[in-house]
Structure formats: structure tokens, C-alpha cells
N, C-alpha and C positions, 0 to 999 in steps of 0.2 A: 505492500501500499503506499509503504512512504517511500518506494521507487518511482512508484509511478507520478507521484505529485512530484517528485524532484526531476525528473525526464520533462514533463509539461512547463516547470518552471524554466529551465533548460531550455527549450523550445522558444517559451515566449521571449526571454534575454537573447536568443542566437535570431530569431522574427524581428525583434524593436532594434538589433546592433545595424541589422542587413538593409533594414528604412531607414536609419539617422545615416547611412553609407551611403545609400540612393539618393536620399534625400540632400546632404551635401556634396554628390557628384554633381548634380541636377541646379546648384548654387553657382557652384564655379565654372563650371561650363562655359557660361556665354564671357568672363575674363578670359577662360583658357582659348577661348575660337580665338578671341579677339589679339591675348599677346602670339600665338600660334602667329595670324593672317599680320598683325601688323609689324612683329619683330623677328619670329624666328625665320620666317618665309623671307625676307627680304636678306636677311643674313647670309641662309644658305644661297640666295642666289647669288649674292655678292661673293662668295667666294667661289661658287660657280663658273661664275662669269670672269674669275682673274685667271681660270687656267683656259681659256677657252679666245681665240681669234673674232673678237664681236665688237665690229664697229656700230656707229648710230644707222651706219646705210641699211645694216643685211640684222638690224637687228630681229624685224618680225621674222624674217626667213631663219634666225639662226636655232638651233635643236637643242634640246636640255644635254644629248645625248650625243651631240658635239669630243671627239675626241679631245681628250686634254691633252695640254700641255704647258711646260714651267716659260716657254720665252717671253710671258707678261713678265713673269716675276725675274727672271735676266736683264731682261731690257731693262724693268724698271732699277736695281741694282749696279748697271751699268749706264747710265741715263746720266749724261749731263746735267750739273747741278740736285745731283741726287741727295749728295754727301751735304754740299752747301746747307741745300735748302732743312735737313735734319737739321743739322749741326745748329742753323736758326730756329729751330722747332723747339729744339733741346734748352736755348737762350730765353725766348719769350718765355717757355714754359719754366723754366725754373727762378727765373728773376720777378716774374712776373706774380710767381706763387710767392714767393717769399717775398717781394715787396708790399703785396694785398695784407696778408698774416702781419708782417710788419707796422704799416700803418693802422689796420685796423685791432692790433694788439694798443699799440700807442693811445689812441681814441677812445678805447675802453678802458685804460687807466686813466686818461683825463678826466672822463665823464665819469667816473667809478664814484667821488664823492657829491654830496645831496647839494644843489642849489638853486635858487631860482630858475625856471626854466628850463630845467633838465630835460625832460620829457620833451619838450620841443627842438631840444636840439639835437637831441637824442634820434627824432625821427625826419629831423633836417639828411642827416647822416646817411639817412636811407634812400636819398634822390638819384646818387648815382644809379646803384643797381635798380630801383625799380625805374628811371625813366626808359625813353623807347632808347632803342642803341645809334636807329637812324639819326633822331634828334641830336643827341651827345654828340657822335662823329661828325655831325656838321655843326655843332657851335666848336666845337675843337679843332674843326678843319677851318673855321671861320678867322677863329683865335690864332693862332699858327700861323695863318696868310704873309707871304714875307711883301708883300705889296700893303694891304691895310689892316693886317692885325694888327690887337692890343697888343700881344705878348712883345713882336718885333719893334712896333712903335716904344713901349715903356724901355725896351732894352737899348735902344740906340739913345733914345733921350735921357733916360736915366742912368743905366748901370752901362753906356760910353760903347758898347758895341762899334765894332767900324762899319758894317753892313748887316742888313736884317740875315736872316738865317732863315732856309727853307728846311724846315723841323719834318717835313714829309715827303717832301722827294730828294735832299742831299743826302745820298750814301753813306759820306763819312768825313770829318773832319780834325784836320791837325791841334792838335794841344799841346801847346810848350808845358812839360812839367818838369825844373829844372835842370833847364838843358835840353831837354831830352822830347822830341818829337812822337806824339802819339796819336793814332787815328781811333778817331773815338765813330763807331757807329750812331750817326744822327737819327736817323729816320729809325732805327730798332729800338733804339732807346726813349725816343719817344714813343713810340704804340706801344714798349713796353709799360712807362709813365701811364699814358689811358689804360691799362689793361690792372694795372694797381690800384689807378683812380676810380674804377668803375666797379671792382669785385673786392677791395675793403671792408662796404657795409657786412658782405656776407661773413667775411672775419670776426668782424666789429659785434655782428648779432652772438654770434655762437660763444665768446671770451666774456660778453656783459652776460650775459645767462649764467658763465662758469663762475663768475667772481662774486656774482647775487649770491650763488648757492656756495662759497667756500664758507668755511667757521672763521667769524671773523677773532675767535680766541686765539687762534693762534700768530696771527699777526699782533694780536694787541699783546700776547706774551713775548712775542720775540722785540717789541717798543719797550715795554717794561725793560729786557735786559739789557735795555741800552743800544741794537741794532738800530741803523743807518738807516736811510727809505732805498739807498741801493742794494744793501745788504738785505732788508726785507723782500726786496722785489726778488731778487737773486736765489736766494734759500727759504724763504717761505711761500711768494707767490706762482712765480714760474715753475716748482715742480709737479703745481697743482695744476696747470692750467697744459703742460707739456702733452698729456692725454687726449684732448683736444685740439691742441695746433698739432698733432700729429694726425688726425683724423682731417680737419682742415686741407693740410697739406696735399693730403691722399687726392680728396675731391677737388679740389684746387688745383693741383695738375692737372688732373685726368681732363677736367674743360677747358682747361687754358691749351694742354696740349694739342687738345680738339678744335681748336677756337677758330672760327673761322670768318663771321661776318665783320667781328674788330678791325683786324690788317686789312680785307678787300674795300670795309669802306673807308678807311681813313688811306691808307696808301694805292692798294689794289695788288699788293704783290709787289710792288717797284720798290728799288732804291735798297736793296739787301733785305726786306721784309717777306719775303717767298717762303711761309711754311708748306709745310706739306699738305694740309688742308686745303689752301689754296691751289697749288701744283694741280692735287687731284681736279679740283674747278674746272681748273684751264683745259686739261687733258681729258676732262668731259665736254664742254663746252665749244673749246676753239679748235680741237681735234676731232672731236666724236669718237676719240678711240674708247670706246666702253670697257673693253677688256683690259686696257693700261690702265684706267681711273679704277676698276675695281682692285688692279694689282695692288696698284699703290695704297689707296687705303687697305688694303687686308696686311702691307707690311709693315704701315703704321699701326693698325690695328694690335701686329705682335711684338713690336717693338713696347709700344705701349704697356703692354700686359708680361712682358718680362720686366720693363722698368718697376712698374708699381709692384710685382711681386717680388724683386730684389727688397723693395720697400719693407712693404708689409713684413717680409721673413726678417729682416732686422729689428723692426720695430720690434715685433712679437718674444724676440728673442731679448734683446734689453725690457721687455715688461715681464719675464720670466724669471729673468738674474735679481729685479729688482722685489721684485713677488716674495 
């Protein structure tokens, strides 16, 4: 008798479990279909096109089962300007990410204390990040114009510049430091400065939230012990911010490494600012070579995955050691 009741209870529980599983599968099916259609299928198609000789003219007649070849990958790796664009991309991503985090940290520390109008000031800090990129790039192009831009006007009148500087079209300029002539990449540093200005509010938000969540008693104890402001920042505040800074570094590096619109709207990839994303766009639109463009995008993704993987592995190792 007891065995029969137990079997009935087990059947009921099993039926409920299967019913819940079917209901859960039905609920996630729309999202799963959208992800497959919007994300997975384009990625797989791009990877497939990277190993096929496909141009815009023969795209409609191209077959998914055409013979695969490594010609596109070899052509990308051996093409003129690829290594230069890769170095430019790395410099742009590293310097842009680092500058954005440093400026965001400075802003978060400056607005940490309570004062009248702090809320409005913090809200104003978000304007570069939330403003349309087309609008802010137009403003920067106008400000930096060598003929009527306000930056060159102030530089010539107030700072003693010999002549206006074409910030967005001048590839390099020589600067004398202790008698040594150094070539400064003017256009590249300008777009890096724009990236730092536009992206620092993102770091500012994360770091401000982390500072507010940090226990105040640690800093108070350090202040009572006679620690200077620099010592409190180095030994109390900064260690608490490092995990957040690490996450910001990964996110900002990925987004900056793949950035296209900022550079394309500012310089069009000229004057030594051609990153790989702009190069992919040029191959796709100017040459109509879909296979080469897909191959470059695939190489870009692999390089990015390797760099991020190395960074995460090193950071995870440090966390385990510190733990």
C-alpha cells in the first residue's frame, strides 16, 4: 500500500518536472530564436565567407558549399598596411582605454565629497557619453578646424603658436625635447583624446558607485593614523577600486578595439588613423571584396580574443594569489 502511494507521488513529481521544463523551454524559445537569427547565423556566415572568394558582384550566385580556401587570410596578413593598421588599432585601444579610465577616476574622486550642486555636476559629466556621436564629432571637427576653429584661434593668440595646427589631417609633427626631435602623431593623438573624452563618463559611473559602496571606516582609520591623502589613495582607496578598474579595462578595450564610428567621422581613417575596423569597411564598400573584409574581421576577432584572454588569465591569477 505504501509502495503504491510512493509510486503515485513519484509520477506526479515527474509529471510536474516535465511540465515545468516544457514551460521553461516555451518561454525561452523566442529569445533563443532571436539570438540564433541575429547573432549566431551572421557570425557563422562571416566565418564562412572569410574562407571563400566572394565579391559583391557574385554574392547572389555564391554557394555556401563552395570550396574553402585560405587565400583571403594569407592576403590579409600579407597585404600592405595591415601591420601598420594593427599597430594603430592597438595604440588607439590601449591609450584610449587607459586615458578614459584615468580621467573617469579623477572625476569620481573630485566629485566624491558632498557640495552644493553635486548632483547636477555629476549629471553633466554624462553628456559626452550620451550625446549622439555624429553631433559631438561635428563639434570637435569645427573646434579643431585650422582656419576658423576656436582651438587654433586661442593657440595662436594666447599660446604663441607659429601657425594653426591641422589636428585631424596632419599625420605627424616634430617637437624638440632637450634638443632631440621627436615625431608626434598629431591626428592619432587627437582621436585618442576624443575617445578618452567621450568614454570617461562610463568609467566615472562605475568608479563613483564603487567609491560610494566602499566602507568609510578604513579611510577614517588611515586618516587617524596620520596617513597623507596620497597614501590613503594608494593603500586604501585604490586597492578597493582595482577589481572595478579591471572590469572597466576589459570592457573599454573590447569596445575601443572594435571602434569604427569615432575615427571614421573624425578623420575617415586618414593621416595615420586607419584602424582595422575602418580598413574592413573600406574593403567592403570601396573594393566590394566581401571575402577579404570577412577575413580581416575574423583576424581582428581572433587577435582581440587572444589579447583579452591573456589579460583575463593574468588578472585571474593575481586575484587568486591575493585571495
